[in-house]
All heavy atoms as TSV, in Angstrom:
chain	resi	resn	atom	element	x	y	z
A	1	MET	N	N	19.728	-0.499	8.711
A	1	MET	CA	C	20.609	-1.000	7.662
A	1	MET	C	C	22.032	-0.871	8.181
A	1	MET	O	O	22.428	0.134	8.744
A	1	MET	CB	C	20.408	-0.138	6.380
A	1	MET	CG	C	21.129	-0.635	5.228
A	1	MET	SD	S	20.875	0.298	3.704
A	1	MET	CE	C	19.162	0.076	3.428
A	2	ALA	N	N	22.804	-1.889	7.966
A	2	ALA	CA	C	24.194	-1.883	8.424
A	2	ALA	C	C	25.060	-0.878	7.676
A	2	ALA	O	O	24.809	-0.617	6.482
A	2	ALA	CB	C	24.791	-3.295	8.274
A	3	ALA	N	N	26.038	-0.358	8.295
A	3	ALA	CA	C	26.948	0.594	7.679
A	3	ALA	C	C	27.603	-0.061	6.487
A	3	ALA	O	O	28.067	-1.188	6.562
A	3	ALA	CB	C	27.990	1.058	8.678
A	4	GLY	N	N	27.725	0.665	5.385
A	4	GLY	CA	C	28.370	0.160	4.168
A	4	GLY	C	C	27.503	-0.695	3.306
A	4	GLY	O	O	27.936	-1.160	2.271
A	5	THR	N	N	26.256	-0.901	3.707
A	5	THR	CA	C	25.335	-1.761	2.903
A	5	THR	C	C	24.821	-1.016	1.660
A	5	THR	O	O	24.723	-1.608	0.604
A	5	THR	CB	C	24.141	-2.233	3.769
A	5	THR	OG1	O	24.653	-2.908	4.915
A	5	THR	CG2	C	23.266	-3.183	3.002
A	6	LEU	N	N	24.494	0.246	1.810
A	6	LEU	CA	C	23.998	1.052	0.672
A	6	LEU	C	C	25.130	1.579	-0.095
A	6	LEU	O	O	25.971	2.358	0.402
A	6	LEU	CB	C	23.101	2.193	1.197
A	6	LEU	CG	C	22.466	3.092	0.127
A	6	LEU	CD1	C	21.561	2.287	-0.778
A	6	LEU	CD2	C	21.696	4.194	0.833
A	7	LEU	N	N	25.278	1.193	-1.384
A	7	LEU	CA	C	26.363	1.615	-2.239
A	7	LEU	C	C	25.983	2.807	-3.074
A	7	LEU	O	O	26.789	3.730	-3.254
A	7	LEU	CB	C	26.819	0.455	-3.150
A	7	LEU	CG	C	27.279	-0.794	-2.427
A	7	LEU	CD1	C	27.617	-1.902	-3.465
A	7	LEU	CD2	C	28.451	-0.505	-1.527
A	8	ALA	N	N	24.776	2.798	-3.657
A	8	ALA	CA	C	24.379	3.878	-4.560
A	8	ALA	C	C	22.878	3.953	-4.650
A	8	ALA	O	O	22.186	2.991	-4.365
A	8	ALA	CB	C	24.981	3.596	-5.948
A	9	VAL	N	N	22.408	5.132	-5.085
A	9	VAL	CA	C	20.981	5.382	-5.345
A	9	VAL	C	C	20.908	6.008	-6.721
A	9	VAL	O	O	21.594	7.017	-7.016
A	9	VAL	CB	C	20.362	6.302	-4.309
A	9	VAL	CG1	C	18.915	6.596	-4.659
A	9	VAL	CG2	C	20.444	5.727	-2.900
A	10	VAL	N	N	20.107	5.431	-7.605
A	10	VAL	CA	C	19.929	5.952	-8.955
A	10	VAL	C	C	18.499	6.468	-9.068
A	10	VAL	O	O	17.542	5.737	-8.855
A	10	VAL	CB	C	20.150	4.840	-10.020
A	10	VAL	CG1	C	19.980	5.396	-11.453
A	10	VAL	CG2	C	21.529	4.209	-9.851
A	11	ALA	N	N	18.364	7.784	-9.394
A	11	ALA	CA	C	17.044	8.383	-9.561
A	11	ALA	C	C	16.681	8.372	-11.033
A	11	ALA	O	O	17.412	8.823	-11.883
A	11	ALA	CB	C	17.090	9.839	-9.070
A	12	LEU	N	N	15.519	7.752	-11.324
A	12	LEU	CA	C	14.998	7.645	-12.693
A	12	LEU	C	C	13.874	8.672	-12.917
A	12	LEU	O	O	13.353	9.274	-12.001
A	12	LEU	CB	C	14.510	6.247	-12.961
A	12	LEU	CG	C	15.569	5.143	-12.807
A	12	LEU	CD1	C	14.918	3.783	-13.086
A	12	LEU	CD2	C	16.720	5.373	-13.752
A	13	SER	N	N	13.489	8.858	-14.176
A	13	SER	CA	C	12.437	9.773	-14.547
A	13	SER	C	C	11.116	9.489	-13.926
A	13	SER	O	O	10.772	8.335	-13.712
A	13	SER	CB	C	12.312	9.818	-16.041
A	13	SER	OG	O	11.286	10.617	-16.480
A	14	ALA	N	N	10.335	10.518	-13.644
A	14	ALA	CA	C	9.003	10.342	-13.050
A	14	ALA	C	C	7.982	9.762	-14.023
A	14	ALA	O	O	7.014	9.130	-13.612
A	14	ALA	CB	C	8.469	11.695	-12.515
A	15	ASP	N	N	8.210	9.942	-15.319
A	15	ASP	CA	C	7.238	9.403	-16.298
A	15	ASP	C	C	7.775	8.223	-17.072
A	15	ASP	O	O	7.479	8.004	-18.231
A	15	ASP	CB	C	6.825	10.508	-17.253
A	15	ASP	CG	C	7.995	11.121	-18.029
A	15	ASP	OD1	O	9.123	10.802	-17.667
A	15	ASP	OD2	O	7.724	11.876	-18.954
A	16	LEU	N	N	8.610	7.434	-16.410
A	16	LEU	CA	C	9.252	6.284	-17.082
A	16	LEU	C	C	8.253	5.150	-17.358
A	16	LEU	O	O	8.349	4.497	-18.351
A	16	LEU	CB	C	10.428	5.767	-16.194
A	16	LEU	CG	C	11.311	4.743	-16.835
A	16	LEU	CD1	C	12.000	5.281	-18.066
A	16	LEU	CD2	C	12.341	4.282	-15.831
A	17	PHE	N	N	7.315	4.964	-16.431
A	17	PHE	CA	C	6.327	3.865	-16.578
A	17	PHE	C	C	4.995	4.438	-17.031
A	17	PHE	O	O	4.597	5.534	-16.635
A	17	PHE	CB	C	6.243	3.057	-15.302
A	17	PHE	CG	C	7.528	2.422	-14.886
A	17	PHE	CD1	C	8.296	2.957	-13.864
A	17	PHE	CD2	C	7.948	1.295	-15.555
A	17	PHE	CE1	C	9.497	2.359	-13.502
A	17	PHE	CE2	C	9.154	0.716	-15.197
A	17	PHE	CZ	C	9.908	1.212	-14.200
A	18	SER	N	N	4.267	3.671	-17.817
A	18	SER	CA	C	3.075	4.195	-18.476
A	18	SER	C	C	1.897	4.470	-17.570
A	18	SER	O	O	1.071	5.324	-17.853
A	18	SER	CB	C	2.642	3.257	-19.580
A	18	SER	OG	O	2.323	1.965	-19.057
A	19	HIS	N	N	1.736	3.821	-16.458
A	19	HIS	CA	C	0.534	4.006	-15.629
A	19	HIS	C	C	0.747	4.818	-14.370
A	19	HIS	O	O	-0.113	4.844	-13.479
A	19	HIS	CB	C	-0.066	2.634	-15.270
A	19	HIS	CG	C	-0.562	1.930	-16.457
A	19	HIS	ND1	N	-1.634	2.354	-17.236
A	19	HIS	CD2	C	-0.188	0.765	-17.059
A	19	HIS	CE1	C	-1.861	1.585	-18.221
A	19	HIS	NE2	N	-0.974	0.558	-18.143
A	20	THR	N	N	1.913	5.403	-14.236
A	20	THR	CA	C	2.184	6.219	-13.024
A	20	THR	C	C	3.193	7.301	-13.341
A	20	THR	O	O	3.961	7.213	-14.275
A	20	THR	CB	C	2.716	5.281	-11.908
A	20	THR	OG1	O	2.853	6.097	-10.719
A	20	THR	CG2	C	3.996	4.649	-12.267
A	21	THR	N	N	3.106	8.407	-12.569
A	21	THR	CA	C	4.066	9.443	-12.702
A	21	THR	C	C	4.970	9.544	-11.476
A	21	THR	O	O	5.604	10.536	-11.201
A	21	THR	CB	C	3.365	10.804	-12.894
A	21	THR	OG1	O	2.489	11.033	-11.789
A	21	THR	CG2	C	2.592	10.822	-14.182
A	22	VAL	N	N	4.999	8.438	-10.701
A	22	VAL	CA	C	5.804	8.401	-9.528
A	22	VAL	C	C	7.267	8.191	-9.893
A	22	VAL	O	O	7.583	7.279	-10.671
A	22	VAL	CB	C	5.326	7.245	-8.577
A	22	VAL	CG1	C	6.207	7.110	-7.380
A	22	VAL	CG2	C	3.895	7.476	-8.175
A	23	PRO	N	N	8.180	9.004	-9.362
A	23	PRO	CA	C	9.596	8.793	-9.701
A	23	PRO	C	C	10.083	7.500	-9.067
A	23	PRO	O	O	9.597	7.068	-8.030
A	23	PRO	CB	C	10.305	9.991	-9.054
A	23	PRO	CG	C	9.345	10.677	-8.227
A	23	PRO	CD	C	7.982	10.197	-8.531
A	24	VAL	N	N	11.043	6.880	-9.721
A	24	VAL	CA	C	11.594	5.581	-9.307
A	24	VAL	C	C	13.015	5.777	-8.864
A	24	VAL	O	O	13.783	6.498	-9.511
A	24	VAL	CB	C	11.543	4.582	-10.447
A	24	VAL	CG1	C	12.190	3.248	-10.061
A	24	VAL	CG2	C	10.084	4.351	-10.896
A	25	HIS	N	N	13.422	5.162	-7.764
A	25	HIS	CA	C	14.794	5.179	-7.278
A	25	HIS	C	C	15.245	3.731	-7.121
A	25	HIS	O	O	14.558	2.890	-6.523
A	25	HIS	CB	C	14.879	5.913	-5.935
A	25	HIS	CG	C	14.581	7.361	-6.041
A	25	HIS	ND1	N	13.306	7.827	-6.054
A	25	HIS	CD2	C	15.355	8.404	-6.187
A	25	HIS	CE1	C	13.300	9.147	-6.187
A	25	HIS	NE2	N	14.565	9.522	-6.271
A	26	ILE	N	N	16.381	3.442	-7.651
A	26	ILE	CA	C	16.981	2.116	-7.568
A	26	ILE	C	C	18.062	2.202	-6.474
A	26	ILE	O	O	18.981	3.016	-6.574
A	26	ILE	CB	C	17.597	1.644	-8.878
A	26	ILE	CG1	C	16.518	1.584	-9.964
A	26	ILE	CG2	C	18.302	0.294	-8.730
A	26	ILE	CD1	C	17.059	1.325	-11.336
A	27	TRP	N	N	17.982	1.337	-5.502
A	27	TRP	CA	C	18.975	1.278	-4.426
A	27	TRP	C	C	19.872	0.106	-4.730
A	27	TRP	O	O	19.445	-1.022	-4.880
A	27	TRP	CB	C	18.315	1.041	-3.061
A	27	TRP	CG	C	17.546	2.235	-2.544
A	27	TRP	CD1	C	16.867	3.171	-3.252
A	27	TRP	CD2	C	17.415	2.590	-1.152
A	27	TRP	NE1	N	16.281	4.051	-2.400
A	27	TRP	CE2	C	16.591	3.698	-1.115
A	27	TRP	CE3	C	17.870	2.034	0.003
A	27	TRP	CZ2	C	16.271	4.337	0.095
A	27	TRP	CZ3	C	17.521	2.642	1.192
A	27	TRP	CH2	C	16.748	3.792	1.234
A	28	LEU	N	N	21.174	0.352	-4.781
A	28	LEU	CA	C	22.170	-0.684	-4.997
A	28	LEU	C	C	22.789	-1.060	-3.690
A	28	LEU	O	O	23.388	-0.180	-2.992
A	28	LEU	CB	C	23.251	-0.232	-5.997
A	28	LEU	CG	C	22.711	0.179	-7.367
A	28	LEU	CD1	C	23.808	0.778	-8.198
A	28	LEU	CD2	C	22.100	-1.001	-8.064
A	29	LEU	N	N	22.620	-2.305	-3.260
A	29	LEU	CA	C	23.042	-2.753	-1.956
A	29	LEU	C	C	24.217	-3.730	-2.075
A	29	LEU	O	O	24.291	-4.476	-3.035
A	29	LEU	CB	C	21.860	-3.454	-1.237
A	29	LEU	CG	C	20.604	-2.672	-1.070
A	29	LEU	CD1	C	19.495	-3.519	-0.481
A	29	LEU	CD2	C	20.863	-1.409	-0.232
A	30	ALA	N	N	25.093	-3.687	-1.092
A	30	ALA	CA	C	26.220	-4.613	-1.025
A	30	ALA	C	C	25.678	-5.981	-0.660
A	30	ALA	O	O	24.911	-6.139	0.293
A	30	ALA	CB	C	27.238	-4.159	-0.032
A	31	ARG	N	N	26.057	-7.016	-1.404
A	31	ARG	CA	C	25.595	-8.362	-1.123
A	31	ARG	C	C	26.380	-8.998	0.022
A	31	ARG	O	O	25.848	-9.702	0.855
A	31	ARG	CB	C	25.800	-9.194	-2.368
A	31	ARG	CG	C	25.313	-10.641	-2.155
A	31	ARG	CD	C	25.626	-11.542	-3.286
A	31	ARG	NE	N	25.024	-11.086	-4.507
A	31	ARG	CZ	C	24.925	-11.752	-5.612
A	31	ARG	NH1	N	25.459	-12.933	-5.686
A	31	ARG	NH2	N	24.348	-11.273	-6.654
A	32	ASP	N	N	27.690	-8.739	0.037
A	32	ASP	CA	C	28.545	-9.454	0.988
A	32	ASP	C	C	29.566	-8.467	1.561
A	32	ASP	O	O	30.288	-7.824	0.832
A	32	ASP	CB	C	29.249	-10.574	0.250
A	32	ASP	CG	C	30.034	-11.481	1.153
A	32	ASP	OD1	O	30.112	-11.228	2.362
A	32	ASP	OD2	O	30.595	-12.486	0.684
A	33	ALA	N	N	29.591	-8.341	2.875
A	33	ALA	CA	C	30.506	-7.413	3.549
A	33	ALA	C	C	31.968	-7.851	3.430
A	33	ALA	O	O	32.863	-7.109	3.733
A	33	ALA	CB	C	30.132	-7.220	4.997
A	34	SER	N	N	32.214	-9.089	2.989
A	34	SER	CA	C	33.581	-9.545	2.887
A	34	SER	C	C	34.284	-9.034	1.676
A	34	SER	O	O	35.475	-9.242	1.480
A	34	SER	CB	C	33.597	-11.116	2.888
A	34	SER	OG	O	33.002	-11.597	1.716
A	35	HIS	N	N	33.540	-8.368	0.778
A	35	HIS	CA	C	34.138	-7.734	-0.403
A	35	HIS	C	C	34.050	-6.234	-0.241
A	35	HIS	O	O	33.137	-5.593	-0.711
A	35	HIS	CB	C	33.397	-8.132	-1.683
A	35	HIS	CG	C	33.447	-9.637	-1.941
A	35	HIS	ND1	N	34.649	-10.279	-2.282
A	35	HIS	CD2	C	32.533	-10.592	-1.886
A	35	HIS	CE1	C	34.394	-11.560	-2.431
A	35	HIS	NE2	N	33.125	-11.784	-2.208
A	36	PRO	N	N	34.997	-5.621	0.470
A	36	PRO	CA	C	34.924	-4.184	0.749
A	36	PRO	C	C	35.105	-3.318	-0.451
A	36	PRO	O	O	35.628	-3.739	-1.501
A	36	PRO	CB	C	36.065	-3.971	1.742
A	36	PRO	CG	C	37.041	-5.052	1.407
A	36	PRO	CD	C	36.228	-6.229	0.968
A	37	LEU	N	N	34.677	-2.068	-0.341
A	37	LEU	CA	C	34.862	-1.087	-1.345
A	37	LEU	C	C	36.347	-0.684	-1.450
A	37	LEU	O	O	37.084	-0.910	-0.498
A	37	LEU	CB	C	34.057	0.181	-1.062
A	37	LEU	CG	C	32.531	-0.022	-1.115
A	37	LEU	CD1	C	31.853	1.236	-0.619
A	37	LEU	CD2	C	32.082	-0.330	-2.521
A	38	PRO	N	N	36.773	-0.084	-2.575
A	38	PRO	CA	C	38.169	0.360	-2.685
A	38	PRO	C	C	38.511	1.316	-1.575
A	38	PRO	O	O	37.683	1.980	-0.998
A	38	PRO	CB	C	38.222	1.069	-4.027
A	38	PRO	CG	C	37.064	0.492	-4.771
A	38	PRO	CD	C	36.016	0.173	-3.758
A	39	ALA	N	N	39.833	1.429	-1.257
A	39	ALA	CA	C	40.303	2.301	-0.170
A	39	ALA	C	C	39.806	3.737	-0.397
A	39	ALA	O	O	39.824	4.244	-1.500
A	39	ALA	CB	C	41.807	2.271	-0.132
A	40	GLY	N	N	39.326	4.363	0.670
A	40	GLY	CA	C	38.874	5.727	0.598
A	40	GLY	C	C	37.401	5.837	0.192
A	40	GLY	O	O	36.834	6.923	0.156
A	41	GLU	N	N	36.787	4.728	-0.199
A	41	GLU	CA	C	35.408	4.743	-0.666
A	41	GLU	C	C	34.419	4.191	0.379
A	41	GLU	O	O	33.224	4.307	0.191
A	41	GLU	CB	C	35.267	3.956	-1.941
A	41	GLU	CG	C	36.160	4.424	-3.058
A	41	GLU	CD	C	35.422	5.247	-4.098
A	41	GLU	OE1	O	34.192	5.195	-4.137
A	41	GLU	OE2	O	36.085	5.936	-4.855
A	42	SER	N	N	34.948	3.600	1.425
A	42	SER	CA	C	34.029	3.014	2.421
A	42	SER	C	C	33.294	4.125	3.109
A	42	SER	O	O	33.835	5.167	3.414
A	42	SER	CB	C	34.796	2.177	3.388
A	42	SER	OG	O	35.687	2.988	4.160
A	43	GLY	N	N	31.993	3.941	3.326
A	43	GLY	CA	C	31.154	4.930	3.946
A	43	GLY	C	C	30.597	5.931	2.945
A	43	GLY	O	O	29.799	6.767	3.280
A	44	SER	N	N	30.984	5.880	1.688
A	44	SER	CA	C	30.519	6.753	0.660
A	44	SER	C	C	29.249	6.162	0.015
A	44	SER	O	O	29.169	4.920	-0.156
A	44	SER	CB	C	31.569	7.016	-0.411
A	44	SER	OG	O	32.696	7.613	0.116
A	45	ILE	N	N	28.359	7.027	-0.388
A	45	ILE	CA	C	27.153	6.585	-1.133
A	45	ILE	C	C	27.119	7.390	-2.412
A	45	ILE	O	O	27.211	8.624	-2.397
A	45	ILE	CB	C	25.871	6.790	-0.358
A	45	ILE	CG1	C	25.891	5.999	0.941
A	45	ILE	CG2	C	24.656	6.415	-1.198
A	45	ILE	CD1	C	24.751	6.326	1.861
A	46	LEU	N	N	27.050	6.722	-3.575
A	46	LEU	CA	C	27.001	7.381	-4.843
A	46	LEU	C	C	25.552	7.668	-5.208
A	46	LEU	O	O	24.741	6.795	-5.210
A	46	LEU	CB	C	27.644	6.489	-5.931
A	46	LEU	CG	C	27.654	7.016	-7.354
A	46	LEU	CD1	C	28.519	8.268	-7.443
A	46	LEU	CD2	C	28.177	5.937	-8.256
A	47	PHE	N	N	25.288	8.980	-5.518
A	47	PHE	CA	C	23.925	9.376	-5.986
A	47	PHE	C	C	24.021	9.733	-7.450
A	47	PHE	O	O	24.842	10.539	-7.846
A	47	PHE	CB	C	23.442	10.573	-5.182
A	47	PHE	CG	C	23.178	10.255	-3.745
A	47	PHE	CD1	C	24.121	10.499	-2.773
A	47	PHE	CD2	C	21.954	9.748	-3.356
A	47	PHE	CE1	C	23.869	10.210	-1.449
A	47	PHE	CE2	C	21.669	9.432	-2.036
A	47	PHE	CZ	C	22.642	9.656	-1.061
A	48	ILE	N	N	23.195	9.061	-8.281
A	48	ILE	CA	C	23.196	9.271	-9.738
A	48	ILE	C	C	21.816	9.803	-10.107
A	48	ILE	O	O	20.796	9.182	-9.853
A	48	ILE	CB	C	23.458	7.957	-10.452
A	48	ILE	CG1	C	24.837	7.421	-10.037
A	48	ILE	CG2	C	23.420	8.193	-11.967
A	48	ILE	CD1	C	25.104	6.001	-10.553
A	49	ASP	N	N	21.798	10.977	-10.754
A	49	ASP	CA	C	20.569	11.576	-11.239
A	49	ASP	C	C	20.425	11.187	-12.730
A	49	ASP	O	O	21.037	11.803	-13.607
A	49	ASP	CB	C	20.554	13.089	-11.091
A	49	ASP	CG	C	19.255	13.705	-11.559
A	49	ASP	OD1	O	18.317	12.973	-11.935
A	49	ASP	OD2	O	19.173	14.967	-11.596
A	50	ALA	N	N	19.663	10.138	-13.001
A	50	ALA	CA	C	19.447	9.719	-14.368
A	50	ALA	C	C	18.011	10.065	-14.804
A	50	ALA	O	O	17.496	9.470	-15.756
A	50	ALA	CB	C	19.627	8.210	-14.452
A	51	SER	N	N	17.438	11.104	-14.178
A	51	SER	CA	C	16.029	11.425	-14.455
A	51	SER	C	C	15.828	12.005	-15.858
A	51	SER	O	O	14.706	11.977	-16.349
A	51	SER	CB	C	15.547	12.426	-13.403
A	51	SER	OG	O	16.321	13.612	-13.449
A	52	ARG	N	N	16.875	12.453	-16.501
A	52	ARG	CA	C	16.713	13.021	-17.868
A	52	ARG	C	C	17.296	12.127	-18.923
A	52	ARG	O	O	17.383	12.533	-20.102
A	52	ARG	CB	C	17.368	14.374	-17.897
A	52	ARG	CG	C	16.692	15.348	-16.989
A	52	ARG	CD	C	17.265	16.742	-17.118
A	52	ARG	NE	N	16.601	17.607	-16.189
A	52	ARG	CZ	C	16.965	18.797	-15.888
A	52	ARG	NH1	N	18.108	19.254	-16.408
A	52	ARG	NH2	N	16.311	19.520	-15.030
A	53	LEU	N	N	17.659	10.912	-18.587
A	53	LEU	CA	C	18.337	10.028	-19.530
A	53	LEU	C	C	17.399	9.063	-20.273
A	53	LEU	O	O	17.726	8.548	-21.315
A	53	LEU	CB	C	19.396	9.185	-18.848
A	53	LEU	CG	C	20.543	10.016	-18.236
A	53	LEU	CD1	C	21.547	9.096	-17.523
A	53	LEU	CD2	C	21.255	10.845	-19.288
A	54	GLY	N	N	16.184	8.821	-19.731
A	54	GLY	CA	C	15.323	7.816	-20.357
A	54	GLY	C	C	14.063	8.466	-20.926
A	54	GLY	O	O	13.699	9.590	-20.575
A	55	THR	N	N	13.421	7.738	-21.851
A	55	THR	CA	C	12.134	8.197	-22.334
A	55	THR	C	C	11.179	7.021	-22.359
A	55	THR	O	O	11.570	5.853	-22.421
A	55	THR	CB	C	12.279	8.706	-23.830
A	55	THR	OG1	O	12.813	7.650	-24.592
A	55	THR	CG2	C	13.151	9.955	-23.921
A	56	GLN	N	N	9.931	7.357	-22.265
A	56	GLN	CA	C	8.878	6.328	-22.227
A	56	GLN	C	C	8.611	5.880	-23.666
A	56	GLN	O	O	8.519	6.713	-24.553
A	56	GLN	CB	C	7.621	6.892	-21.587
A	56	GLN	CG	C	6.569	5.881	-21.332
A	56	GLN	CD	C	5.385	6.516	-20.683
A	56	GLN	OE1	O	4.756	7.341	-21.264
A	56	GLN	NE2	N	5.086	6.122	-19.470
A	57	THR	N	N	8.478	4.562	-23.863
A	57	THR	CA	C	8.112	4.077	-25.171
A	57	THR	C	C	6.649	3.740	-25.206
A	57	THR	O	O	6.036	3.376	-24.138
A	57	THR	CB	C	8.914	2.809	-25.537
A	57	THR	OG1	O	8.703	1.821	-24.521
A	57	THR	CG2	C	10.381	3.097	-25.629
A	58	PRO	N	N	5.997	3.862	-26.344
A	58	PRO	CA	C	4.595	3.541	-26.407
A	58	PRO	C	C	4.312	2.075	-26.052
A	58	PRO	O	O	5.152	1.222	-26.315
A	58	PRO	CB	C	4.221	3.777	-27.848
A	58	PRO	CG	C	5.303	4.654	-28.400
A	58	PRO	CD	C	6.541	4.327	-27.623
A	59	ARG	N	N	3.181	1.814	-25.462
A	59	ARG	CA	C	2.814	0.436	-25.110
A	59	ARG	C	C	2.723	-0.433	-26.290
A	59	ARG	O	O	2.293	-0.024	-27.333
A	59	ARG	CB	C	1.477	0.487	-24.406
A	59	ARG	CG	C	1.463	-0.199	-23.074
A	59	ARG	CD	C	0.098	-0.194	-22.518
A	59	ARG	NE	N	-0.194	-1.568	-22.144
A	59	ARG	CZ	C	-0.610	-1.902	-20.970
A	59	ARG	NH1	N	-0.837	-1.003	-20.101
A	59	ARG	NH2	N	-0.780	-3.143	-20.675
A	60	GLY	N	N	3.183	-1.665	-26.118
A	60	GLY	CA	C	3.046	-2.618	-27.238
A	60	GLY	C	C	4.323	-2.693	-28.083
A	60	GLY	O	O	4.382	-3.481	-29.035
A	61	THR	N	N	5.323	-1.846	-27.792
A	61	THR	CA	C	6.565	-1.914	-28.575
A	61	THR	C	C	7.640	-2.736	-27.917
A	61	THR	O	O	8.712	-2.899	-28.456
A	61	THR	CB	C	7.090	-0.475	-28.845
A	61	THR	OG1	O	7.385	0.119	-27.564
A	61	THR	CG2	C	6.107	0.352	-29.609
A	62	GLY	N	N	7.335	-3.279	-26.721
A	62	GLY	CA	C	8.333	-4.065	-26.003
A	62	GLY	C	C	8.349	-5.491	-26.478
A	62	GLY	O	O	7.911	-5.828	-27.590
A	63	LEU	N	N	8.816	-6.363	-25.629
A	63	LEU	CA	C	8.858	-7.775	-25.954
A	63	LEU	C	C	7.490	-8.398	-26.101
A	63	LEU	O	O	6.560	-8.059	-25.384
A	63	LEU	CB	C	9.662	-8.550	-24.884
A	63	LEU	CG	C	11.080	-8.158	-24.677
A	63	LEU	CD1	C	11.636	-8.885	-23.462
A	63	LEU	CD2	C	11.876	-8.499	-25.932
A	64	GLN	N	N	7.310	-9.262	-27.082
A	64	GLN	CA	C	6.027	-9.890	-27.320
A	64	GLN	C	C	6.081	-11.376	-26.842
A	64	GLN	O	O	7.117	-12.038	-27.057
A	64	GLN	CB	C	5.710	-9.879	-28.831
A	64	GLN	CG	C	5.611	-8.444	-29.395
A	64	GLN	CD	C	4.489	-7.685	-28.834
A	64	GLN	OE1	O	3.401	-8.206	-28.584
A	64	GLN	NE2	N	4.699	-6.391	-28.582
A	65	ARG	N	N	5.021	-11.825	-26.284
A	65	ARG	CA	C	4.963	-13.250	-25.907
A	65	ARG	C	C	4.663	-14.123	-27.119
A	65	ARG	O	O	3.917	-13.716	-27.965
A	65	ARG	CB	C	3.886	-13.482	-24.852
A	65	ARG	CG	C	4.278	-12.874	-23.569
A	65	ARG	CD	C	3.265	-13.253	-22.499
A	65	ARG	NE	N	3.702	-12.714	-21.237
A	65	ARG	CZ	C	3.237	-13.140	-20.084
A	65	ARG	NH1	N	2.330	-14.082	-20.037
A	65	ARG	NH2	N	3.622	-12.598	-18.976
A	66	ALA	N	N	5.288	-15.259	-27.135
A	66	ALA	CA	C	5.040	-16.202	-28.278
A	66	ALA	C	C	3.805	-16.945	-28.133
A	66	ALA	O	O	3.260	-17.206	-27.096
A	66	ALA	CB	C	6.234	-17.126	-28.443
């Protein structure tokens, strides 16, 4: 991976999805190197622990197909 491509990693709860207890991590990647990060931020990676922020909803309460 090229330097500066990885901007942030967000860690989600291990029981967020109904059929697995595997923790999920979202990687936020830079799309275009021509749009640099603010001064002093290049080379930095933001790590966000959101593992305690979400809860699992019962199945069938989400969007319904028409």
